[in-house]
Backbone as JSON Lines, residues from 0, in Angstrom:
{"i":0,"aa":"M","n":[79.59,184.91,84.09],"ca":[79.59,185.91,85.13],"c":[78.38,185.65,85.88]}
{"i":1,"aa":"P","n":[78.74,185.66,87.26],"ca":[77.64,185.31,88.15],"c":[76.62,186.43,88.16]}
{"i":2,"aa":"Q","n":[75.54,186.28,88.43],"ca":[74.55,187.43,88.67],"c":[74.25,187.53,90.04]}
{"i":3,"aa":"K","n":[74.32,188.91,90.29],"ca":[74.05,189.44,91.81],"c":[72.61,189.25,91.98]}
{"i":4,"aa":"T","n":[72.27,188.95,93.2],"ca":[71.11,188.8,93.75],"c":[70.63,190.22,94.43]}
{"i":5,"aa":"P","n":[69.26,190.56,93.92],"ca":[69.02,191.93,94.42],"c":[68.72,191.87,95.88]}
{"i":6,"aa":"R","n":[69.07,193.08,96.44],"ca":[68.99,193.19,97.92],"c":[67.7,193.97,98.06]}
{"i":7,"aa":"K","n":[67.06,193.48,99.36],"ca":[65.79,194.06,99.82],"c":[66.19,195.45,100.4]}
{"i":8,"aa":"P","n":[65.14,196.32,100.16],"ca":[65.44,197.65,100.69],"c":[65.35,197.65,102.22]}
{"i":9,"aa":"G","n":[66.29,198.27,103.1],"ca":[66.31,198.25,104.17],"c":[67.22,197.24,104.87]}
{"i":10,"aa":"A","n":[67.76,196.37,104.14],"ca":[68.68,195.31,104.68],"c":[70.0,195.9,104.95]}
{"i":11,"aa":"A","n":[70.63,195.33,105.82],"ca":[71.98,196.03,106.17],"c":[72.96,195.76,105.13]}
{"i":12,"aa":"K","n":[73.9,196.76,104.81],"ca":[74.99,196.6,104.01],"c":[76.08,195.71,104.51]}
{"i":13,"aa":"P","n":[76.6,194.82,103.59],"ca":[77.83,194.08,104.21],"c":[78.87,194.91,104.73]}
{"i":14,"aa":"R","n":[79.47,194.57,105.93],"ca":[80.44,195.5,106.41],"c":[81.84,195.15,105.87]}
{"i":15,"aa":"A","n":[82.61,195.93,105.73],"ca":[83.95,195.71,105.38],"c":[84.89,195.27,106.5]}
{"i":16,"aa":"K","n":[85.65,194.35,106.17],"ca":[86.42,193.93,107.42],"c":[87.4,194.7,107.86]}
{"i":17,"aa":"S","n":[87.51,195.12,109.02],"ca":[88.43,196.21,109.5],"c":[89.67,195.34,109.96]}
{"i":18,"aa":"K","n":[90.68,196.02,109.84],"ca":[91.96,195.69,110.45],"c":[92.0,195.65,112.0]}
{"i":19,"aa":"P","n":[92.72,194.65,112.37],"ca":[92.83,194.53,113.9],"c":[93.64,195.68,114.44]}
{"i":20,"aa":"E","n":[93.34,196.19,115.66],"ca":[94.01,197.25,116.07],"c":[95.39,196.76,116.71]}
{"i":21,"aa":"P","n":[96.27,197.58,116.79],"ca":[97.67,196.87,117.19],"c":[97.4,196.43,118.59]}
{"i":22,"aa":"T","n":[96.47,196.89,119.48],"ca":[96.34,196.4,120.8],"c":[95.62,195.14,120.92]}
{"i":23,"aa":"D","n":[95.04,194.7,119.75],"ca":[94.32,193.53,119.66],"c":[95.39,192.13,119.71]}
{"i":24,"aa":"I","n":[96.52,192.44,119.15],"ca":[97.57,191.39,119.14],"c":[97.82,191.01,120.25]}
{"i":25,"aa":"A","n":[98.13,189.5,120.63],"ca":[98.07,188.85,121.94],"c":[99.51,189.28,122.55]}
{"i":26,"aa":"V","n":[100.41,189.64,121.6],"ca":[101.77,189.88,122.34],"c":[101.72,191.39,122.97]}
{"i":27,"aa":"D","n":[101.08,192.16,122.36],"ca":[100.8,193.5,123.11],"c":[99.94,193.55,124.29]}
{"i":28,"aa":"L","n":[99.11,192.64,124.45],"ca":[98.3,192.77,125.39],"c":[98.9,192.81,126.83]}
{"i":29,"aa":"D","n":[98.06,193.14,127.9],"ca":[98.51,193.14,129.1],"c":[98.77,191.75,129.63]}
{"i":30,"aa":"P","n":[99.95,191.58,130.32],"ca":[100.38,190.0,130.45],"c":[99.26,189.08,131.13]}
{"i":31,"aa":"S","n":[98.36,189.8,131.85],"ca":[97.28,188.95,132.58],"c":[96.2,188.39,131.46]}
{"i":32,"aa":"Q","n":[96.26,189.01,130.38],"ca":[95.3,188.86,129.38],"c":[95.99,187.97,128.08]}
{"i":33,"aa":"R","n":[97.32,187.72,128.2],"ca":[97.9,187.0,127.32],"c":[97.76,185.57,127.29]}
{"i":34,"aa":"P","n":[97.59,184.76,126.16],"ca":[97.3,183.34,126.32],"c":[98.59,182.56,126.79]}
{"i":35,"aa":"G","n":[99.79,182.97,126.49],"ca":[100.94,182.32,127.01],"c":[101.46,182.49,128.28]}
{"i":36,"aa":"V","n":[100.9,183.35,129.09],"ca":[101.28,183.79,130.4],"c":[101.39,182.61,131.29]}
{"i":37,"aa":"P","n":[100.38,181.74,131.24],"ca":[100.39,180.54,132.19],"c":[101.64,179.63,132.02]}
{"i":38,"aa":"M","n":[102.25,179.63,130.85],"ca":[103.54,178.86,130.46],"c":[104.69,179.66,130.9]}
{"i":39,"aa":"E","n":[104.47,180.9,130.97],"ca":[105.75,181.74,131.25],"c":[106.03,181.87,132.77]}
{"i":40,"aa":"T","n":[104.9,181.28,133.66],"ca":[105.18,181.52,135.09],"c":[105.39,180.07,135.77]}
{"i":41,"aa":"A","n":[106.02,179.93,136.93],"ca":[106.23,178.81,137.66],"c":[104.58,178.21,137.87]}
{"i":42,"aa":"P","n":[104.64,176.84,137.73],"ca":[103.19,176.15,138.27],"c":[103.06,176.46,139.55]}
{"i":43,"aa":"Q","n":[101.89,176.67,140.02],"ca":[101.36,176.94,141.31],"c":[100.32,175.8,141.54]}
{"i":44,"aa":"P","n":[100.27,175.08,142.94],"ca":[99.38,174.14,143.21],"c":[98.04,174.9,143.25]}
{"i":45,"aa":"L","n":[96.92,173.91,143.09],"ca":[95.45,174.56,142.99],"c":[95.15,174.9,144.56]}
{"i":46,"aa":"A","n":[94.21,175.81,144.82],"ca":[93.71,176.4,146.05],"c":[93.47,175.08,146.86]}
{"i":47,"aa":"G","n":[92.7,174.03,146.32],"ca":[92.19,172.84,147.12],"c":[93.31,171.78,147.51]}
{"i":48,"aa":"A","n":[94.43,171.89,146.96],"ca":[95.45,170.86,147.15],"c":[95.79,170.58,148.63]}
{"i":49,"aa":"R","n":[96.01,169.39,148.85],"ca":[96.27,169.03,150.27],"c":[97.67,169.16,150.67]}
{"i":50,"aa":"V","n":[98.78,169.03,149.68],"ca":[99.9,168.89,150.21],"c":[100.78,169.41,148.7]}
{"i":51,"aa":"P","n":[102.01,170.06,149.09],"ca":[102.69,170.63,147.77],"c":[103.04,169.47,147.03]}
{"i":52,"aa":"I","n":[103.25,169.55,145.75],"ca":[103.76,168.58,144.95],"c":[105.24,168.29,145.32]}
{"i":53,"aa":"A","n":[105.46,167.01,145.6],"ca":[107.04,166.69,145.76],"c":[107.55,166.17,144.63]}
{"i":54,"aa":"S","n":[108.8,166.4,144.28],"ca":[109.36,165.8,143.08],"c":[109.72,164.37,143.13]}
{"i":55,"aa":"Q","n":[109.51,163.84,142.02],"ca":[109.87,162.16,142.28],"c":[111.27,161.93,142.11]}
{"i":56,"aa":"H","n":[111.69,160.92,142.62],"ca":[113.03,160.55,142.9],"c":[113.18,159.2,141.94]}
{"i":57,"aa":"A","n":[114.34,159.3,141.08],"ca":[114.57,158.31,140.27],"c":[115.75,157.43,140.79]}
{"i":58,"aa":"D","n":[115.54,156.09,140.7],"ca":[116.59,155.18,141.07],"c":[117.4,154.73,139.68]}
{"i":59,"aa":"V","n":[116.75,155.04,138.89],"ca":[117.44,154.45,137.32],"c":[117.63,155.95,136.5]}
{"i":60,"aa":"P","n":[118.64,155.62,135.61],"ca":[118.91,156.84,134.86],"c":[117.72,157.47,134.02]}
{"i":61,"aa":"V","n":[117.32,158.59,133.99],"ca":[116.34,159.34,133.18],"c":[116.91,160.31,132.44]}
{"i":62,"aa":"Y","n":[116.67,160.47,131.15],"ca":[117.29,161.41,130.28],"c":[116.53,162.33,130.21]}
{"i":63,"aa":"K","n":[116.8,163.65,130.07],"ca":[115.92,164.84,129.76],"c":[116.56,165.59,128.76]}
{"i":64,"aa":"H","n":[115.7,166.45,128.18],"ca":[116.14,167.18,126.94],"c":[117.11,168.51,127.37]}
{"i":65,"aa":"A","n":[117.71,168.66,126.52],"ca":[118.87,169.71,126.91],"c":[118.45,171.15,127.17]}
{"i":66,"aa":"G","n":[117.27,171.51,126.86],"ca":[116.57,172.8,126.89],"c":[115.89,172.77,128.48]}
{"i":67,"aa":"R","n":[115.65,171.69,129.07],"ca":[115.03,171.82,130.41],"c":[115.86,172.03,131.4]}
{"i":68,"aa":"K","n":[115.69,172.86,132.54],"ca":[116.44,173.18,133.56],"c":[116.34,172.0,134.54]}
{"i":69,"aa":"Q","n":[115.07,171.52,134.98],"ca":[114.84,170.51,135.7],"c":[113.71,169.66,135.29]}
{"i":70,"aa":"M","n":[113.65,168.35,135.81],"ca":[112.64,167.44,135.24],"c":[111.1,167.99,135.8]}
{"i":71,"aa":"P","n":[110.38,167.41,135.0],"ca":[108.9,167.67,135.58],"c":[108.68,166.92,136.98]}
{"i":72,"aa":"P","n":[107.42,167.21,137.66],"ca":[107.47,166.75,139.01],"c":[107.02,165.04,138.94]}
{"i":73,"aa":"V","n":[106.59,164.65,137.64],"ca":[106.46,163.08,137.76],"c":[106.88,162.62,136.2]}
{"i":74,"aa":"F","n":[107.57,161.7,136.21],"ca":[108.1,161.18,134.89],"c":[108.17,159.71,134.92]}
{"i":75,"aa":"G","n":[108.29,159.02,133.74],"ca":[108.34,157.64,133.9],"c":[109.66,156.93,134.04]}
{"i":76,"aa":"T","n":[109.66,155.8,134.88],"ca":[110.93,155.08,135.13],"c":[110.6,153.5,135.09]}
{"i":77,"aa":"A","n":[109.4,153.14,134.41],"ca":[109.12,151.84,134.5],"c":[110.07,151.07,133.42]}
{"i":78,"aa":"Q","n":[110.47,151.58,132.39],"ca":[111.47,151.03,131.33],"c":[112.52,151.87,131.32]}
{"i":79,"aa":"P","n":[113.68,151.4,132.52],"ca":[115.03,152.09,132.25],"c":[115.7,151.73,131.13]}
{"i":80,"aa":"P","n":[116.63,152.86,130.51],"ca":[117.36,152.43,129.41],"c":[118.45,151.52,129.74]}
{"i":81,"aa":"R","n":[118.78,150.36,128.85],"ca":[119.66,149.44,128.83],"c":[119.97,148.82,127.56]}
{"i":82,"aa":"G","n":[121.25,148.37,127.54],"ca":[121.85,147.52,126.29],"c":[122.05,148.82,125.33]}
{"i":83,"aa":"L","n":[122.29,148.22,123.89],"ca":[122.31,149.23,123.04],"c":[121.31,150.18,122.74]}
{"i":84,"aa":"S","n":[120.03,149.9,122.89],"ca":[119.05,150.83,122.78],"c":[119.25,151.92,124.11]}
{"i":85,"aa":"G","n":[119.58,151.64,125.07],"ca":[119.91,152.69,126.33],"c":[121.11,153.71,125.67]}
{"i":86,"aa":"L","n":[122.19,153.03,125.06],"ca":[123.46,153.91,124.53],"c":[122.8,154.75,123.38]}
{"i":87,"aa":"L","n":[122.01,154.35,122.64],"ca":[121.51,155.07,121.48],"c":[120.51,156.32,122.08]}
{"i":88,"aa":"R","n":[119.76,155.93,123.15],"ca":[119.08,157.05,123.88],"c":[119.87,157.99,124.43]}
{"i":89,"aa":"R","n":[120.93,157.73,125.19],"ca":[122.01,158.65,125.85],"c":[122.6,159.51,124.59]}
{"i":90,"aa":"A","n":[123.02,158.92,123.45],"ca":[123.56,159.78,122.34],"c":[122.11,160.81,121.77]}
{"i":91,"aa":"A","n":[121.15,160.23,121.83],"ca":[120.24,161.16,121.19],"c":[119.65,162.34,122.05]}
{"i":92,"aa":"Y","n":[119.76,162.02,123.48],"ca":[119.69,163.18,124.45],"c":[120.73,164.08,124.52]}
{"i":93,"aa":"A","n":[121.87,163.9,124.06],"ca":[122.93,164.57,124.03],"c":[122.79,165.6,122.91]}
{"i":94,"aa":"K","n":[121.86,165.6,121.98],"ca":[121.71,166.51,121.0],"c":[120.41,167.46,121.21]}
{"i":95,"aa":"P","n":[120.38,168.51,120.56],"ca":[119.32,169.36,121.03],"c":[118.0,168.74,120.14]}
{"i":96,"aa":"D","n":[116.76,169.13,120.7],"ca":[115.5,168.6,120.05],"c":[115.47,169.04,118.71]}
{"i":97,"aa":"H","n":[115.93,170.22,118.22],"ca":[115.62,170.8,116.85],"c":[116.53,170.2,115.99]}
{"i":98,"aa":"H","n":[117.42,169.29,116.17],"ca":[118.48,168.5,115.26],"c":[117.45,167.29,114.65]}
{"i":99,"aa":"P","n":[117.4,167.01,113.67],"ca":[116.73,165.62,113.19],"c":[117.51,164.43,113.67]}
{"i":100,"aa":"G","n":[118.8,164.44,113.84],"ca":[119.42,163.35,114.43],"c":[119.04,163.12,115.75]}
{"i":101,"aa":"H","n":[118.58,163.93,116.61],"ca":[118.09,163.47,117.85],"c":[116.82,162.55,117.76]}
{"i":102,"aa":"W","n":[115.79,162.89,116.83],"ca":[114.65,162.12,116.61],"c":[114.97,160.77,115.81]}
{"i":103,"aa":"V","n":[115.88,160.7,114.95],"ca":[116.32,159.64,114.09],"c":[117.02,158.62,115.24]}
{"i":104,"aa":"L","n":[117.8,159.14,116.07],"ca":[118.33,158.24,117.01],"c":[117.38,157.54,118.11]}
{"i":105,"aa":"L","n":[116.51,158.74,118.27],"ca":[115.34,158.12,119.22],"c":[114.37,156.84,118.55]}
{"i":106,"aa":"L","n":[114.14,157.04,117.24],"ca":[113.49,156.08,116.57],"c":[114.36,154.81,116.35]}
{"i":107,"aa":"L","n":[115.52,154.96,116.05],"ca":[116.61,153.91,115.91],"c":[116.67,153.11,117.26]}
{"i":108,"aa":"A","n":[116.55,153.87,118.37],"ca":[116.66,153.01,119.68],"c":[115.41,152.36,120.02]}
{"i":109,"aa":"D","n":[114.2,152.84,119.49],"ca":[112.9,151.98,119.69],"c":[113.06,150.76,118.94]}
{"i":110,"aa":"R","n":[113.76,150.91,117.71],"ca":[113.84,149.48,116.73],"c":[114.67,148.48,117.36]}
{"i":111,"aa":"V","n":[115.82,149.03,117.96],"ca":[116.58,148.13,118.48],"c":[116.23,147.64,119.86]}
{"i":112,"aa":"D","n":[115.41,148.32,120.46],"ca":[114.88,147.84,121.71],"c":[113.73,146.71,121.3]}
{"i":113,"aa":"V","n":[112.99,146.8,120.38],"ca":[112.3,145.6,119.97],"c":[113.11,144.31,119.89]}
{"i":114,"aa":"W","n":[114.26,144.59,118.9],"ca":[114.94,143.51,118.55],"c":[115.69,142.78,119.83]}
{"i":115,"aa":"E","n":[115.97,143.67,120.63],"ca":[116.65,143.21,122.11],"c":[115.69,142.46,122.87]}
{"i":116,"aa":"H","n":[114.45,142.89,122.92],"ca":[113.41,142.2,123.37],"c":[113.09,140.65,122.73]}
{"i":117,"aa":"R","n":[113.07,140.73,121.61],"ca":[112.74,139.34,120.83],"c":[113.81,138.52,120.92]}
{"i":118,"aa":"V","n":[115.13,138.96,120.9],"ca":[116.32,138.02,121.22],"c":[116.31,137.33,122.56]}
{"i":119,"aa":"K","n":[115.93,138.2,123.62],"ca":[115.8,137.89,124.94],"c":[114.7,136.86,125.2]}
{"i":120,"aa":"R","n":[113.59,136.89,124.59],"ca":[112.55,136.24,124.67],"c":[112.7,134.86,123.91]}
{"i":121,"aa":"S","n":[113.59,134.97,122.87],"ca":[113.75,133.48,122.15],"c":[114.88,132.77,122.77]}
{"i":122,"aa":"L","n":[115.69,133.28,123.58],"ca":[116.8,132.45,124.25],"c":[116.4,131.27,124.93]}
{"i":123,"aa":"P","n":[115.39,131.12,125.79],"ca":[115.1,129.93,126.32],"c":[114.92,128.75,125.52]}
{"i":124,"aa":"W","n":[114.42,128.9,124.26],"ca":[114.1,127.74,123.44],"c":[115.19,127.76,122.28]}
{"i":125,"aa":"A","n":[115.94,129.02,121.93],"ca":[116.72,128.97,121.01],"c":[118.17,128.41,121.23]}
{"i":126,"aa":"A","n":[118.48,128.48,122.42],"ca":[119.92,127.97,122.82],"c":[119.93,126.52,122.89]}
{"i":127,"aa":"P","n":[118.84,125.76,123.43],"ca":[118.89,124.42,123.45],"c":[118.76,123.79,122.11]}
{"i":128,"aa":"S","n":[117.74,124.56,121.25],"ca":[117.54,124.06,119.87],"c":[118.96,124.14,119.12]}
{"i":129,"aa":"A","n":[119.75,125.12,119.26],"ca":[121.2,125.27,118.76],"c":[122.12,124.33,119.06]}
{"i":130,"aa":"V","n":[121.91,123.75,120.4],"ca":[122.82,122.68,120.92],"c":[122.46,121.44,120.29]}
{"i":131,"aa":"V","n":[121.06,121.1,120.13],"ca":[120.78,119.9,119.6],"c":[121.15,120.08,118.06]}
{"i":132,"aa":"L","n":[120.77,120.9,117.16],"ca":[121.25,121.12,116.04],"c":[122.66,120.92,115.62]}
{"i":133,"aa":"A","n":[123.56,121.44,116.62],"ca":[124.97,121.17,116.52],"c":[125.41,119.73,116.68]}
{"i":134,"aa":"A","n":[124.73,119.18,117.7],"ca":[125.06,117.66,117.86],"c":[124.64,116.92,116.72]}
{"i":135,"aa":"G","n":[123.46,117.16,116.16],"ca":[123.18,116.4,115.08],"c":[123.83,116.69,113.85]}
{"i":136,"aa":"L","n":[124.23,117.78,113.53],"ca":[125.3,117.94,112.32],"c":[126.59,117.14,112.62]}
{"i":137,"aa":"M","n":[127.21,117.42,113.8],"ca":[128.31,116.44,114.38],"c":[128.27,115.09,114.03]}
{"i":138,"aa":"W","n":[126.91,114.6,114.52],"ca":[126.66,112.91,114.21],"c":[126.71,112.75,112.97]}
{"i":139,"aa":"R","n":[125.94,113.68,112.19],"ca":[125.96,113.28,110.71],"c":[127.23,113.44,109.94]}
{"i":140,"aa":"A","n":[128.21,114.41,110.32],"ca":[129.52,114.5,109.73],"c":[130.32,113.27,110.12]}
{"i":141,"aa":"R","n":[130.16,112.84,111.29],"ca":[130.98,111.47,111.81],"c":[130.56,110.4,110.93]}
{"i":142,"aa":"R","n":[129.11,110.36,110.81],"ca":[128.73,109.07,110.06],"c":[129.12,109.11,108.63]}
{"i":143,"aa":"A","n":[129.29,110.12,107.99],"ca":[129.69,110.26,106.6],"c":[131.02,109.93,106.25]}
């Protein structure tokens, strides 16, 4: 059993924890004091901004989550979806975010994209090598 340390006379007594008042909960606060209010309102440009933010225009297909009404002002278009990985991404964005299949399809699309890149990168040397190998096998078959 732990021993209690003697308290000095005149020392403050430990205070009991008080329950928070119902008005202390963030949901019940005045909207200007709530932490989530900036996310609940439309974004406004800062006071020193020179021009209003113009929405970006995309020449390539850009997929957005089903829950979004519009795209953010800036988004990536450097790697447009193409090939089998692009079809997998299209199928993934057709599902809601909270379904595990959405994320599984996006992970699979990333892996397929890597393999597509590897095959594309190896074509300059793999195709001539395959022709030489086939010619060698045909020569050997005729010789035997």
